[in-house]
N, C-alpha and C positions, 0 to 999 in steps of 0.2 A: 400292244396294249400295256405291257409291263413298263416300257419306257415312259408312257404317259403317266402312269401312277407315280413313278419315281420323280418325274418332272413336277408333278403336282405337289408331292410331299415336300420337295426341296426346291422351292421356286427361287429364282434369282432375287426377286424383290425382298423376300424375307431374310435371306442371308446378308444381302447388302444393307438392309435396314438394321439388322443386329450388329453388323460391323460398324455402321455409322453410330449407333448408340454407344457401343464400347469405346469408340474413338472419342466421342463427345464427353463421355464420363472421364476418360483418361486426361483429356485436355482440361476439363474442369478441375480435376485434382491437381494437376501441374500448376494451373493458374492460382489455385488456392495456396499452394506451397510458395509460389512466387510472391503473392500478397503477404503471406506470413513473414517471409524474409525481409521484404521492404518495410513492413510495419515494425518488425523487431529492430531493424537498423535505426529507424526513427526513434523508437522507444529508448534504445540503449545509448545512442549518441546525441539525441536531441532532448526529448521530453524529460528523461530522468536527470539530466544535468541541469535543466532549468528548474525542476522541482527540488533538486539538491540545494540550490541556493535559498529557496523559500521555506523549505520544511526542515524539521528535525531529522538528522541522519538516521535515527532509530526507526522512522516511519518509511524509509525508502524501500526496504524489502517487501513490506506489505503493499506499497504502491506499485512496485514492480509486478507483483502477482496480479493485481487488478488490471494493469496495463497489458500484461500478457493474456489475460482472459479476453480483453477487448481485441487484441491482435488475432487471437484464435477465432473469435466470433466473426471478425472481418474475413478471415480465411474461409470459414464455413459458409459465410454469405456468398462470397465470390464463387466457391466451388458449387454451391447449390444453384446459384443463378445461372451459371454456365452449363450446369448439368441438367437443366430442366428438360423433360418432365421427371427425370429420375433423380430428384434432389437428394434424397437420403442415400441412394447408392453412391452418388458422387461424394457425399460427405463421408460415407463409410470407407471409400477408397482413400480419401484424404487422411482419415484417422489411421488406417492401416499403414500408410506410408510413413506417417509420423511415429507410429509405434515401433518401427523397425530400428530406429536410430537412437543414439544417446544425444539428447538435445540440451543437457543440463548447462552448458555454458551460456545458452541463450534463453531457454524455457525450462521450467521445472518439469520436464517430461523425460522419463527414462524407463520405458516398459521392460526392457531386459533386466534392469536393476530391480524392478518390482517383482519380477518372477524369481530372481535369486533371493530376494528378501522374503518372499513367501515360503520358499524352501527352508530358509534359515529359521523362520518363525515356526514352521512345523516341527523342526528339530529342537529349538531352544525358545522358550517362552519370553526371554528377554527382548526378542525382536518384535513382539506383537504390537507394542505401542507405536514403534517406528513404522511398522507395516500399515497400521490403521491411518496414521498421519499421511503417509505417502500415497496410499490408495485414495484418500479423500482429496488430496491435491490433484491427483490425476483425474479423478472423476469430475472435479470442478473444471479443469482445463478442457478435457474432451467434451464435457457437457456444454461448455460455452461454444465450442466449435459446432456441435450439433444444434444448439439453439440458434446460432447464426444461420445455419443451413435451413432450419425450419422457418426462419423469418424471410428467407428468399423465395419461398413457395409462392406460386401465383395465387392471387386473392380469388376467393369464390365470389360468384355473382350474387348480389343480395336477392333474397326471396321476395317476390312481389305478391301482394294480395290481389292485384288486378284492379285496384281502385285508383282511378286517376284523380288527382286533386286539381 
């Protein structure tokens, strides 16, 4: 009797299902990172050089931020699309992976620096304005990734009134 209770509590299907979900979410995050790398290479070595010819050089840093937000939105969309039905979990894992590294040569993302800057701002108020600017940029970047993931969710079926036309 005791063995039957244990088998019922931990059935093979539920553990395998959870393992499948974890694997799917991890694959979705890795695919999101791969798309981010590919789009950043296109932005850095393609689009930015084309725009540099046509635009004022003073506008290029602002354009780079906008293109980075688009790359992060594409990253979030792919991660969310492959991570269905756990779209936001896949996006959160993608964000967590990006938060671990210093990506400043390619993206304006450096969460370890934000943490150090927060400590410095707590000690010395001269760092507060820099902290506010840095946190705002990070919020925009990670927000665009989460917005891309949100856009990848499956659409709800429209509500019908039951009236056929």
